[in-house]
Each structure stands twice: as C-alpha cells, then as structure tokens.
C-alpha positions as CSV (number, residue, x, y, z in Angstrom):
1,M,80.8,110.4,50.3
2,A,83.6,109.8,49.4
3,L,84.7,105.8,48.8
4,A,87.5,105.0,51.7
5,T,90.4,102.4,49.4
6,T,93.9,101.2,49.9
7,R,97.2,100.2,48.0
8,W,97.4,96.8,46.7
9,D,100.0,95.1,47.5
10,S,100.4,92.1,46.6
11,A,103.3,90.8,49.3
12,E,100.4,91.1,51.8
13,H,99.0,88.1,49.6
14,L,101.8,85.6,49.9
15,K,101.7,83.6,52.8
16,T,103.5,80.2,51.3
17,E,105.8,78.7,49.8
18,E,102.5,77.5,46.9
19,D,101.6,81.4,46.8
20,I,105.1,82.4,45.9
21,R,105.4,80.1,43.5
22,L,102.2,80.2,42.2
23,Y,102.7,84.1,41.8
24,L,106.2,83.7,39.8
25,E,104.4,81.2,37.8
26,A,101.5,83.4,36.4
27,C,103.9,86.8,36.1
28,L,106.0,84.5,34.0
29,E,103.5,83.7,32.2
30,E,101.8,86.7,31.8
31,A,104.7,88.9,31.0
32,G,105.1,87.6,27.9
33,D,108.6,89.4,26.4
34,D,108.5,91.9,29.3
35,P,111.5,91.4,31.4
36,E,110.3,94.4,33.8
37,F,107.1,92.6,34.9
38,I,109.3,90.0,36.2
39,V,111.6,91.6,37.9
40,H,109.0,94.0,39.3
41,A,107.0,89.8,40.8
42,L,110.8,89.4,42.4
43,G,110.0,93.0,43.7
44,V,106.8,91.7,45.1
45,V,108.5,88.4,46.5
46,A,111.1,89.9,47.9
47,R,108.8,92.4,50.5
48,A,106.4,89.8,50.5
49,R,110.4,87.5,52.3
50,N,112.9,89.1,54.7
51,M,114.3,91.7,52.3
52,S,117.0,91.5,54.7
53,Q,117.4,88.1,54.6
54,L,117.5,87.9,50.7
55,A,120.2,91.0,50.7
56,R,122.2,88.3,53.3
57,D,121.9,85.9,51.1
58,T,122.7,87.9,47.7
59,G,125.6,89.4,49.2
60,L,124.0,93.3,47.5
61,T,123.0,95.9,50.2
62,R,119.6,96.1,51.5
63,E,119.6,99.6,49.4
64,G,121.1,98.2,46.5
65,L,118.3,95.2,47.1
66,Y,115.2,98.1,46.8
67,K,116.8,99.6,44.0
68,A,117.2,97.1,42.3
69,L,114.1,95.8,41.7
70,S,112.0,98.8,41.8
71,D,110.0,100.0,39.2
72,D,112.9,102.4,38.2
73,G,115.4,99.5,38.0
74,N,117.8,97.8,36.2
75,P,119.0,94.9,37.4
76,S,121.7,92.8,35.4
77,F,120.8,89.7,34.6
78,A,123.1,88.8,37.6
79,T,121.4,90.3,39.7
80,V,117.9,88.4,38.8
81,A,119.5,85.9,38.6
82,K,121.0,85.7,42.4
83,V,117.6,86.6,43.5
84,A,116.1,84.1,41.6
85,K,118.2,82.0,43.5
86,A,118.4,82.9,46.6
87,L,114.4,82.8,46.8
88,G,115.3,79.4,46.2
89,F,114.4,79.0,42.0
90,R,116.2,77.9,39.3
91,L,116.5,79.8,35.9
92,T,116.0,77.2,33.0
93,V,115.1,77.4,29.8
94,Q,112.7,75.4,27.7
95,P,111.4,74.9,24.1
96,V,108.2,77.7,23.0
97,V,105.4,75.2,22.0
C-alpha cells in the first residue's frame, strides 16, 4: 500500500499577522547570505495574503509579481522593497553582532 502525501505549502499555515512576522523573522535569520531564500519567503507571505491586492498595492501586475517572487524569479531590489512595504514591513540595516 502506497503512502499518500500532499505537498507542504507554508502559505496555508500563515493565518495571523504574528504568524507572518515570525515566519519572516525566522527566514531572514536562516537565509544568511542567500537572497533567493528571502525572495521565496516574501513570495510565501504574498500568497498567504492576497496576491491580487498586493499587486495593486505595489503597482505591479499580478502575473509579474508571481514571476518575480517565483523560484526562477530575479526581482530587483526596488521590487523587493515595494513588496515588503506593501506587506507592512520595512527593510532595515543593523550591525552584525
């Protein structure tokens, strides 16, 4: 008898603003020097919210947003900053300790 499995989607488990904040904090800590990991995390949060509304808030098309935040996407820093701001987050710099 084969074991039935389903694909894990983190977006389905981000129900509250606190869930989203903690998820992004964990991803940023885990990402190290991997910008693709951070873009992926933003994509997960974007899907957990409303991608169509996020597209309107950023001034990007929904399709363009999906493409930019996909595994094959390569968004500009401006796009990442727009997405973060539209999601209610601010990108900051702090010293490494």
